[in-house]
C-alpha positions as CSV (number, residue, x, y, z in Angstrom):
1,X,-2.2,-7.9,-8.3
2,X,-3.5,-4.4,-7.6
3,X,-4.7,-5.3,-4.1
4,X,-1.9,-3.4,-2.2
5,X,0.6,-0.6,-2.6
6,X,4.0,-1.3,-4.0
7,X,6.0,1.9,-3.5
8,X,8.4,2.8,-6.3
9,X,10.5,5.0,-4.0
10,X,10.6,6.3,-0.5
11,X,9.1,9.6,0.6
12,X,11.0,12.7,-0.4
13,X,9.8,15.0,2.3
14,X,8.4,14.0,5.7
15,X,6.5,16.7,7.6
16,X,6.2,16.3,11.4
17,X,4.1,18.1,13.9
18,X,4.5,17.6,17.6
19,X,1.4,18.2,19.8
20,X,1.0,18.0,23.6
21,X,0.3,14.3,23.7
22,X,1.1,13.2,20.1
23,X,3.3,13.4,17.1
24,X,2.0,13.4,13.5
25,X,4.2,12.4,10.5
26,X,2.9,13.1,7.0
27,X,4.4,12.1,3.6
28,X,3.5,11.1,0.1
29,X,4.8,8.3,-2.0
30,X,4.1,6.8,-5.5
31,X,2.8,3.4,-6.3
32,X,2.9,3.2,-10.1
33,X,1.0,6.3,-11.3
34,X,-0.8,6.6,-8.1
35,X,0.1,9.1,-5.3
36,X,-0.6,7.9,-1.8
37,X,-0.7,10.3,1.2
38,X,0.3,8.7,4.5
39,X,-0.4,10.1,7.9
40,X,1.1,8.4,11.0
41,X,-0.1,9.6,14.4
42,X,1.7,8.4,17.6
43,X,0.4,9.2,21.0
44,X,2.4,9.3,24.3
45,X,0.4,6.4,25.7
46,X,1.8,4.1,22.9
47,X,-1.3,4.1,20.6
48,X,-0.8,4.7,16.9
49,X,-2.9,5.3,13.9
50,X,-1.8,5.0,10.2
51,X,-4.0,6.4,7.4
52,X,-3.4,5.9,3.7
53,X,-5.3,8.2,1.3
54,X,-5.4,7.6,-2.4
55,X,-7.6,9.4,-5.0
56,X,-8.5,6.2,-6.7
57,X,-9.1,3.9,-3.7
58,X,-10.9,3.9,-0.4
59,X,-9.1,5.4,2.6
60,X,-7.4,2.8,4.7
61,X,-7.0,3.2,8.5
62,X,-4.9,1.0,10.8
63,X,-4.8,1.4,14.6
64,X,-2.7,-0.3,17.2
65,X,-0.1,-0.1,20.0
66,X,3.6,0.5,19.7
67,X,5.8,-1.9,21.7
């Protein structure tokens, strides 16, 4: 089933950027022949946003709160 991502290996390099009220983590991972860029934003108020970008699929966004 090609509905989701099944990563072959974990990210090799994770880039982080700390802002005034948030931290952003970026990495790439492979799912078969497909490279997926992942961006995780975490705000000081506990909100978070996860974005998955693939050249062959629509961009996916997930938002929520950390507990």
